[in-house]
NUMIDREN-633389 format. One record per residue (C-alpha): residue number from 1; x, y, z negated; chain. Coordinates in steps of 0.2 Angstrom, whole numbers. Each point is the difference from the previous one (the first is absolute). Layout:
<recs>
+-----+-------+-------+-------+------+
: pos :     x :     y :     z : unit :
+-----+-------+-------+-------+------+
: NUM :     X :     Y :     Z :    A :
...
+-----+-------+-------+-------+------+
</recs>
This chain:
<recs>
+-----+-------+-------+-------+------+
: pos :     x :     y :     z : unit :
+-----+-------+-------+-------+------+
:   1 :     6 :  -169 :   101 :    A :
:   2 :     1 :    15 :   -12 :    A :
:   3 :   -13 :    11 :    -7 :    A :
:   4 :     2 :    18 :     5 :    A :
:   5 :    -4 :    13 :   -13 :    A :
:   6 :    -8 :    17 :     4 :    A :
:   7 :     0 :    13 :   -14 :    A :
:   8 :     0 :    19 :    -4 :    A :
:   9 :    16 :     9 :    -5 :    A :
:  10 :    -8 :    15 :    -8 :    A :
:  11 :   -14 :     3 :   -13 :    A :
:  12 :   -13 :    -9 :    11 :    A :
:  13 :   -11 :     7 :    14 :    A :
:  14 :    13 :    -3 :    13 :    A :
:  15 :   -11 :    -8 :    13 :    A :
:  16 :     2 :   -18 :    -3 :    A :
:  17 :   -18 :    -5 :     5 :    A :
:  18 :     3 :     7 :    18 :    A :
:  19 :    16 :    -8 :     2 :    A :
:  20 :    -6 :   -17 :    -6 :    A :
:  21 :   -14 :     1 :    12 :    A :
:  22 :    12 :     4 :    14 :    A :
:  23 :    12 :   -14 :    -4 :    A :
:  24 :   -13 :   -13 :    -4 :    A :
:  25 :     0 :    -8 :    18 :    A :
:  26 :    17 :    -6 :    -4 :    A :
:  27 :    -5 :   -10 :   -15 :    A :
:  28 :   -11 :   -14 :    -4 :    A :
:  29 :    -3 :     5 :   -18 :    A :
:  30 :    -1 :    16 :    -9 :    A :
:  31 :     2 :    -1 :   -19 :    A :
:  32 :    -3 :    14 :   -13 :    A :
:  33 :    12 :    -4 :   -15 :    A :
:  34 :    -4 :    13 :   -14 :    A :
:  35 :   -10 :    15 :    -5 :    A :
:  36 :   -19 :     1 :     1 :    A :
:  37 :   -14 :    13 :     4 :    A :
:  38 :    12 :    14 :    -5 :    A :
:  39 :     7 :    -3 :    17 :    A :
:  40 :    -8 :     9 :    15 :    A :
:  41 :     6 :    -7 :    17 :    A :
:  42 :    -7 :    11 :    14 :    A :
:  43 :    -1 :    -6 :    18 :    A :
:  44 :    -7 :     9 :    15 :    A :
:  45 :    -5 :    -7 :    17 :    A :
:  46 :   -14 :     4 :    13 :    A :
:  47 :    -3 :    16 :    -9 :    A :
:  48 :    -5 :    -8 :   -16 :    A :
:  49 :     9 :     1 :   -17 :    A :
:  50 :     1 :   -15 :   -11 :    A :
:  51 :     6 :    -1 :   -18 :    A :
:  52 :     4 :   -16 :    -8 :    A :
:  53 :     4 :    -2 :   -19 :    A :
:  54 :     3 :   -18 :    -3 :    A :
:  55 :    -2 :   -10 :    16 :    A :
:  56 :    16 :    -1 :    11 :    A :
:  57 :     1 :    12 :    15 :    A :
:  58 :     0 :   -14 :    13 :    A :
:  59 :   -18 :    -4 :    -3 :    A :
:  60 :    -6 :     9 :    16 :    A :
:  61 :    10 :   -13 :    11 :    A :
:  62 :    -9 :   -16 :     4 :    A :
:  63 :    16 :   -10 :     2 :    A :
:  64 :     8 :     2 :   -17 :    A :
:  65 :    -4 :    -7 :   -17 :    A :
:  66 :     0 :    13 :   -15 :    A :
:  67 :     4 :    -5 :   -17 :    A :
:  68 :    -2 :     9 :   -17 :    A :
:  69 :    15 :    -6 :   -10 :    A :
:  70 :     2 :    -5 :   -18 :    A :
:  71 :     8 :    17 :    -4 :    A :
:  72 :   -15 :    10 :     5 :    A :
:  73 :   -14 :     5 :   -13 :    A :
:  74 :   -18 :    -1 :     7 :    A :
:  75 :   -15 :    11 :    -5 :    A :
:  76 :   -14 :   -11 :     6 :    A :
:  77 :   -12 :    15 :     2 :    A :
:  78 :    12 :    10 :    11 :    A :
:  79 :     5 :   -16 :     9 :    A :
:  80 :   -18 :    -4 :     4 :    A :
:  81 :    -2 :    18 :     7 :    A :
:  82 :    15 :    -3 :    12 :    A :
:  83 :    -7 :   -17 :     6 :    A :
:  84 :   -17 :     7 :     3 :    A :
:  85 :     7 :    15 :    10 :    A :
:  86 :    10 :   -12 :    11 :    A :
:  87 :   -14 :   -11 :     3 :    A :
:  88 :   -11 :    14 :     6 :    A :
:  89 :    14 :     3 :    13 :    A :
:  90 :    -1 :   -17 :     6 :    A :
:  91 :    16 :    -7 :    -9 :    A :
:  92 :    -1 :   -18 :    -4 :    A :
:  93 :     7 :     2 :   -17 :    A :
:  94 :    -3 :   -18 :    -6 :    A :
:  95 :    11 :    -8 :    14 :    A :
:  96 :    14 :    13 :    -2 :    A :
:  97 :     2 :     3 :   -19 :    A :
:  98 :     6 :   -12 :   -13 :    A :
:  99 :     2 :     4 :   -19 :    A :
: 100 :    14 :    -6 :   -11 :    A :
: 101 :    -8 :   -10 :   -15 :    A :
: 102 :    14 :     9 :   -11 :    A :
: 103 :    -5 :    18 :     4 :    A :
: 104 :    -6 :     9 :   -15 :    A :
: 105 :   -17 :     8 :    -2 :    A :
: 106 :    -4 :    18 :    -6 :    A :
: 107 :   -14 :     0 :   -12 :    A :
: 108 :   -12 :    14 :    -3 :    A :
: 109 :     8 :     2 :   -17 :    A :
: 110 :    17 :     2 :     8 :    A :
: 111 :    -6 :    16 :     9 :    A :
: 112 :    -7 :     6 :   -16 :    A :
: 113 :    16 :    -3 :    -9 :    A :
: 114 :     9 :     9 :    14 :    A :
: 115 :   -11 :    15 :    -1 :    A :
: 116 :     1 :     1 :   -20 :    A :
: 117 :    19 :    -2 :     0 :    A :
: 118 :     2 :    14 :    13 :    A :
: 119 :   -12 :    12 :    -8 :    A :
: 120 :     9 :    -2 :   -17 :    A :
: 121 :    17 :     5 :     7 :    A :
: 122 :    -6 :    18 :     5 :    A :
: 123 :    14 :     9 :     8 :    A :
: 124 :    11 :   -15 :    -1 :    A :
: 125 :   -11 :   -11 :    12 :    A :
: 126 :     9 :   -10 :    13 :    A :
: 127 :   -13 :     4 :    14 :    A :
: 128 :    -8 :   -17 :     0 :    A :
: 129 :   -13 :    -4 :    14 :    A :
: 130 :   -11 :    -6 :   -14 :    A :
: 131 :    -3 :   -17 :     9 :    A :
: 132 :     5 :   -11 :   -14 :    A :
: 133 :    16 :    -5 :     7 :    A :
: 134 :    11 :     3 :   -15 :    A :
: 135 :   -11 :    -9 :   -12 :    A :
: 136 :    -2 :   -15 :    11 :    A :
: 137 :    18 :    -2 :     2 :    A :
: 138 :     2 :     2 :   -19 :    A :
: 139 :   -12 :   -15 :    -2 :    A :
: 140 :    10 :    -9 :    13 :    A :
: 141 :    16 :     2 :    -9 :    A :
: 142 :    -8 :    -2 :   -17 :    A :
: 143 :    -7 :   -17 :     6 :    A :
: 144 :   -18 :     5 :    -2 :    A :
: 145 :    -5 :     3 :    18 :    A :
: 146 :   -14 :    -8 :    11 :    A :
: 147 :     5 :    -6 :    17 :    A :
: 148 :    -9 :    -4 :    16 :    A :
: 149 :     2 :   -18 :    -3 :    A :
: 150 :   -10 :     2 :   -17 :    A :
: 151 :   -16 :     5 :     9 :    A :
: 152 :    -5 :   -17 :     5 :    A :
: 153 :     4 :    -8 :   -17 :    A :
: 154 :   -14 :    -5 :   -11 :    A :
: 155 :     7 :    11 :   -15 :    A :
: 156 :     2 :    16 :    11 :    A :
: 157 :   -14 :     9 :   -10 :    A :
: 158 :     7 :    -5 :   -16 :    A :
: 159 :    18 :     6 :     5 :    A :
: 160 :    -8 :    16 :     6 :    A :
: 161 :    -9 :     4 :   -16 :    A :
: 162 :    15 :    -4 :   -11 :    A :
: 163 :    11 :    13 :    10 :    A :
: 164 :   -14 :    13 :     0 :    A :
: 165 :    -2 :    -2 :   -19 :    A :
: 166 :    19 :     4 :    -1 :    A :
: 167 :    -2 :    15 :    11 :    A :
: 168 :   -14 :     7 :   -10 :    A :
: 169 :    10 :    -1 :   -16 :    A :
: 170 :    14 :    10 :     9 :    A :
: 171 :   -13 :    13 :     7 :    A :
: 172 :    -6 :     2 :   -18 :    A :
: 173 :    16 :     9 :    -4 :    A :
: 174 :    -3 :    13 :    13 :    A :
: 175 :   -12 :    15 :    -1 :    A :
: 176 :    -8 :    -6 :    16 :    A :
: 177 :   -18 :    -3 :     5 :    A :
: 178 :    -5 :   -13 :    13 :    A :
: 179 :   -14 :   -11 :     6 :    A :
: 180 :     7 :   -17 :     4 :    A :
: 181 :   -17 :    -8 :     5 :    A :
: 182 :    -1 :    13 :    14 :    A :
: 183 :    17 :    -7 :     7 :    A :
: 184 :    -2 :   -18 :    -5 :    A :
: 185 :   -15 :    -6 :    11 :    A :
: 186 :     8 :     5 :    17 :    A :
: 187 :    17 :    -7 :    -5 :    A :
: 188 :    -8 :   -17 :    -5 :    A :
: 189 :   -10 :     0 :    16 :    A :
: 190 :    16 :     4 :    10 :    A :
: 191 :     9 :   -15 :    -7 :    A :
: 192 :   -13 :   -11 :     6 :    A :
: 193 :     3 :     7 :    18 :    A :
: 194 :    19 :    -4 :    -2 :    A :
: 195 :    -5 :   -18 :    -1 :    A :
: 196 :    -5 :     1 :    19 :    A :
: 197 :    18 :     2 :     5 :    A :
: 198 :    13 :   -13 :     0 :    A :
: 199 :    12 :     0 :   -16 :    A :
: 200 :    17 :    -8 :     3 :    A :
: 201 :    16 :    -4 :    -8 :    A :
: 202 :     8 :    13 :    10 :    A :
: 203 :    18 :    -5 :    -5 :    A :
: 204 :    -3 :   -17 :     8 :    A :
: 205 :    -9 :     7 :    15 :    A :
: 206 :    14 :    13 :     4 :    A :
: 207 :    14 :   -12 :    -2 :    A :
: 208 :    -8 :   -13 :    10 :    A :
: 209 :    -3 :    13 :    14 :    A :
: 210 :    18 :     5 :    -1 :    A :
: 211 :     5 :   -19 :     3 :    A :
: 212 :   -13 :     1 :    14 :    A :
: 213 :    10 :    14 :     9 :    A :
: 214 :   -14 :    13 :    -4 :    A :
: 215 :     4 :    18 :     1 :    A :
: 216 :    -4 :     9 :   -16 :    A :
: 217 :     0 :    18 :    -5 :    A :
: 218 :    -1 :     5 :   -19 :    A :
: 219 :    -9 :    16 :    -2 :    A :
: 220 :     4 :    11 :   -15 :    A :
: 221 :   -10 :    14 :    -8 :    A :
: 222 :     4 :    17 :    -8 :    A :
: 223 :    18 :     4 :     2 :    A :
: 224 :    18 :    -5 :    -6 :    A :
: 225 :     1 :    16 :   -11 :    A :
: 226 :   -15 :    -6 :    -9 :    A :
: 227 :     7 :   -17 :    -5 :    A :
: 228 :    -2 :    -4 :   -18 :    A :
: 229 :    19 :    -3 :    -2 :    A :
: 230 :     8 :    11 :    13 :    A :
: 231 :   -12 :    14 :     2 :    A :
: 232 :    -1 :    17 :    -9 :    A :
: 233 :    -6 :    -8 :   -16 :    A :
: 234 :   -12 :     2 :    -9 :    A :
: 235 :    -9 :     8 :    15 :    A :
: 236 :    -1 :   -16 :     9 :    A :
: 237 :   -12 :   -14 :     4 :    A :
: 238 :    -1 :   -16 :    -9 :    A :
: 239 :     8 :   -13 :    12 :    A :
: 240 :    16 :    -2 :    10 :    A :
: 241 :    -2 :     9 :    16 :    A :
: 242 :    17 :    -4 :     7 :    A :
: 243 :     5 :   -15 :    10 :    A :
: 244 :     3 :   -11 :   -15 :    A :
: 245 :   -18 :     1 :    -3 :    A :
: 246 :    -4 :    -9 :    16 :    A :
: 247 :     8 :   -16 :    -8 :    A :
: 248 :    -9 :     1 :   -16 :    A :
: 249 :   -16 :     6 :     8 :    A :
: 250 :    -1 :   -14 :    13 :    A :
: 251 :    10 :   -14 :    -7 :    A :
: 252 :    14 :     0 :    13 :    A :
: 253 :    19 :    -2 :    -4 :    A :
: 254 :    12 :    15 :     3 :    A :
: 255 :     9 :   -11 :    13 :    A :
: 256 :   -16 :     1 :    10 :    A :
: 257 :     0 :    19 :     2 :    A :
: 258 :     4 :     5 :    18 :    A :
: 259 :    -2 :    18 :     6 :    A :
: 260 :    -4 :    14 :   -12 :    A :
: 261 :    -9 :    14 :     8 :    A :
: 262 :     0 :    16 :    -9 :    A :
: 263 :   -13 :    14 :     3 :    A :
: 264 :     3 :    18 :    -4 :    A :
: 265 :    -8 :    17 :     5 :    A :
: 266 :    10 :    13 :     9 :    A :
: 267 :    -3 :    10 :   -16 :    A :
: 268 :    -5 :    -5 :   -18 :    A :
: 269 :   -16 :     0 :    -9 :    A :
: 270 :    -6 :    -6 :   -17 :    A :
: 271 :   -17 :    -2 :    -8 :    A :
: 272 :    -3 :     3 :   -19 :    A :
: 273 :    13 :     4 :   -13 :    A :
: 274 :    19 :    -3 :     0 :    A :
: 275 :    16 :     7 :     5 :    A :
: 276 :     2 :     6 :    19 :    A :
: 277 :    17 :     9 :     3 :    A :
: 278 :    -4 :     7 :    17 :    A :
: 279 :   -18 :     5 :    -4 :    A :
: 280 :    -5 :    16 :     9 :    A :
: 281 :   -13 :    10 :   -10 :    A :
: 282 :    -1 :    14 :    12 :    A :
: 283 :    -7 :     4 :    18 :    A :
: 284 :    11 :   -13 :     8 :    A :
: 285 :    -6 :   -14 :   -12 :    A :
: 286 :   -18 :     5 :     4 :    A :
: 287 :     3 :     0 :    18 :    A :
: 288 :     7 :   -18 :    -1 :    A :
: 289 :   -16 :    -5 :   -10 :    A :
: 290 :   -11 :     8 :    13 :    A :
: 291 :     9 :    -6 :    16 :    A :
: 292 :     2 :   -18 :    -8 :    A :
: 293 :   -18 :    -1 :    -7 :    A :
: 294 :     9 :    -4 :   -16 :    A :
: 295 :   -14 :    -6 :   -11 :    A :
: 296 :    -1 :   -17 :    -9 :    A :
: 297 :    -9 :   -13 :    10 :    A :
: 298 :    -5 :    -9 :   -17 :    A :
: 299 :    -2 :    15 :   -12 :    A :
: 300 :    -3 :    15 :    12 :    A :
: 301 :    13 :    10 :   -10 :    A :
: 302 :    11 :    12 :     9 :    A :
: 303 :    17 :    -6 :     2 :    A :
: 304 :    15 :    10 :    -5 :    A :
: 305 :    12 :     3 :    15 :    A :
: 306 :    18 :     3 :     2 :    A :
: 307 :    15 :    -2 :    12 :    A :
: 308 :     8 :   -17 :     3 :    A :
: 309 :    11 :    -7 :   -15 :    A :
: 310 :    14 :   -10 :     6 :    A :
: 311 :     8 :    -5 :   -17 :    A :
: 312 :   -17 :    -7 :    -4 :    A :
: 313 :    -2 :    -8 :    17 :    A :
: 314 :    18 :    -8 :    -1 :    A :
: 315 :    -4 :    -7 :   -17 :    A :
: 316 :   -16 :    -8 :     6 :    A :
: 317 :     9 :    -7 :    15 :    A :
: 318 :    13 :    -7 :   -11 :    A :
: 319 :   -11 :    -9 :   -13 :    A :
: 320 :   -11 :    -7 :    14 :    A :
: 321 :    14 :    -6 :    12 :    A :
: 322 :    -9 :     9 :    14 :    A :
: 323 :     6 :    -6 :    18 :    A :
: 324 :   -12 :    11 :    10 :    A :
: 325 :    -8 :    17 :    -2 :    A :
: 326 :   -16 :     8 :     6 :    A :
: 327 :    -3 :    19 :    -1 :    A :
: 328 :   -18 :     6 :    -1 :    A :
: 329 :    -8 :    16 :     3 :    A :
: 330 :    13 :     9 :    10 :    A :
: 331 :   -14 :     9 :     8 :    A :
: 332 :    -4 :     9 :   -17 :    A :
: 333 :    17 :    10 :     2 :    A :
: 334 :    -4 :     6 :    17 :    A :
: 335 :    -4 :    18 :    -5 :    A :
: 336 :    16 :     3 :   -10 :    A :
: 337 :    14 :    10 :     8 :    A :
: 338 :    12 :    -7 :   -12 :    A :
: 339 :     0 :   -16 :   -10 :    A :
: 340 :     9 :    -4 :   -16 :    A :
: 341 :     6 :   -16 :    -6 :    A :
: 342 :     7 :    -3 :   -18 :    A :
: 343 :    16 :    -9 :     2 :    A :
: 344 :     7 :     1 :   -17 :    A :
: 345 :    -4 :     6 :   -18 :    A :
: 346 :     9 :    11 :   -12 :    A :
: 347 :     0 :   -11 :   -16 :    A :
: 348 :    10 :     4 :   -16 :    A :
: 349 :    10 :    13 :    10 :    A :
: 350 :     5 :   -13 :    14 :    A :
: 351 :    -6 :    -3 :    17 :    A :
: 352 :    -7 :   -17 :     3 :    A :
: 353 :    -9 :   -10 :    13 :    A :
: 354 :    -6 :   -13 :   -13 :    A :
: 355 :   -17 :     0 :    -9 :    A :
: 356 :     4 :     2 :   -18 :    A :
: 357 :    -9 :    -7 :   -15 :    A :
: 358 :   -10 :    16 :    -3 :    A :
: 359 :    -6 :    11 :    14 :    A :
: 360 :   -12 :    10 :   -11 :    A :
: 361 :    -1 :    19 :     3 :    A :
: 362 :    16 :     8 :    -5 :    A :
: 363 :    11 :   -16 :     1 :    A :
: 364 :     3 :     1 :    19 :    A :
: 365 :     1 :    14 :    13 :    A :
: 366 :    -2 :    -5 :    18 :    A :
: 367 :    13 :     5 :    12 :    A :
: 368 :    -7 :     2 :    18 :    A :
: 369 :     6 :    -2 :    17 :    A :
: 370 :   -10 :    10 :    13 :    A :
: 371 :    -4 :    -6 :    18 :    A :
: 372 :    -9 :     8 :    14 :    A :
: 373 :   -18 :    -4 :     2 :    A :
: 374 :    -8 :    -6 :    16 :    A :
: 375 :   -15 :    11 :    -1 :    A :
: 376 :   -10 :   -11 :    13 :    A :
: 377 :   -16 :   -10 :    -1 :    A :
: 378 :     5 :   -19 :    -1 :    A :
: 379 :   -17 :    -8 :    -1 :    A :
: 380 :    -2 :    -2 :    19 :    A :
: 381 :    17 :    -9 :     2 :    A :
: 382 :     0 :   -18 :     6 :    A :
: 383 :    19 :    -4 :     1 :    A :
: 384 :    15 :     3 :   -11 :    A :
: 385 :     9 :     7 :    16 :    A :
: 386 :   -12 :    15 :     0 :    A :
: 387 :     4 :     6 :   -17 :    A :
: 388 :     8 :    18 :    -2 :    A :
: 389 :    19 :     0 :    -2 :    A :
: 390 :    -2 :     8 :   -17 :    A :
: 391 :   -10 :   -15 :    -7 :    A :
: 392 :    12 :   -12 :     8 :    A :
: 393 :    14 :    10 :   -10 :    A :
: 394 :   -10 :    -1 :   -16 :    A :
: 395 :    -2 :   -19 :     3 :    A :
: 396 :    19 :    -2 :     4 :    A :
: 397 :     5 :    10 :   -16 :    A :
: 398 :   -11 :   -11 :   -11 :    A :
: 399 :     7 :   -16 :     7 :    A :
: 400 :    18 :     6 :    -3 :    A :
: 401 :    -4 :     5 :   -18 :    A :
: 402 :   -10 :   -15 :    -4 :    A :
: 403 :    10 :   -14 :    10 :    A :
: 404 :   -16 :    -9 :     6 :    A :
: 405 :    -8 :     1 :    17 :    A :
: 406 :   -17 :    10 :     2 :    A :
: 407 :    -9 :   -12 :    12 :    A :
: 408 :   -18 :     8 :     0 :    A :
: 409 :    -5 :    18 :    -1 :    A :
: 410 :   -18 :     4 :    -3 :    A :
: 411 :    -7 :    16 :     8 :    A :
: 412 :   -19 :    -1 :    -6 :    A :
: 413 :   -12 :   -11 :   -10 :    A :
: 414 :    -6 :   -11 :    15 :    A :
: 415 :     8 :   -16 :     3 :    A :
: 416 :     4 :     6 :    18 :    A :
: 417 :    10 :    15 :    -7 :    A :
: 418 :    15 :   -11 :    -4 :    A :
: 419 :    16 :     2 :     9 :    A :
: 420 :    12 :   -15 :     1 :    A :
: 421 :    19 :     1 :    -1 :    A :
: 422 :    13 :   -14 :     3 :    A :
: 423 :   -13 :   -12 :     7 :    A :
: 424 :    -7 :    -4 :   -17 :    A :
: 425 :   -16 :    -9 :     6 :    A :
: 426 :     8 :    -8 :    15 :    A :
+-----+-------+-------+-------+------+
</recs>
């Protein structure tokens, strides 16, 4: 057996949560491999909207085990809120959710360091979600971090106090006021509740499951263009969001990777700062935002919107080794008479379909191809055979340009608003 990987191909917010929920019946195990509460995976079914930040999106299915992998960073307070909300809905979290002992913890002082650092940058800020993600990963790579497995050790409080003292010294260098006691009590109480869940050596668990012919789906967070190495640096997240991150974030070998399922919106969005070549700062961009309800599920911030960017999408497909594509939010484009797609950039006086090192404003100019819009409501469709001819043309155009099949087309937020192509769930 192989591990299939599902990840976003843009700047996040592609709709991964919904698709994991749709695909979960095919899998025995759903495993998150990176990121933390800066992620917001939105699912909608039975008229109810759900947002998960740390817990894998397969949690609503009783026949699957969900694992928070070693590559994830966990804020116990936010995690507890997620668990409590699921319990209120009748979800048996304890029997469905396992935590890697090697997953790192986000401390209250990590959040304070994040806020202090971002405030000090002024106009140069990177658009952090202020969840403490960056500082937590810095401690991980600096070999100072606390992990889930440390919670049950007798010297946990000693390790915690040592790291907090270090953080306080750093905070003293900022002109930043804070009240640690206000944050510390709930955090320590939440770590006690973490003990109620089973902590596992996830690398052993997952490899044993593979030998036992179990079907596993690795769930990524954020998007490929936010990858710490291959994203639009420095406006990126602090982890490897690409397929390679599934290996290091779960402890599985590269030879164990099977299908790589890439998700993209039929247009582009971005939250926070950073380059965005196809951004539309006009009425068209505002209409995309309104039609797509483009506001961050984690931060609530309005998302920047623009036309689909194929050079960036091709780049993400390349670095991930994508074998199958899923197009989200086709319904958002329904009100447009014509739709533009960026097929190339003008860069240094030359036309290219490759993503260059620097895509900051003034470095690249999008070259657009225009297609006829379908100008029809898609949200009530139940079969791919019922889609308008113009949408089918759009899909075929993208498949030809990208060289990868589009196997699912989403036409609304609910799990039922999912159209299948090529017998993908057969």
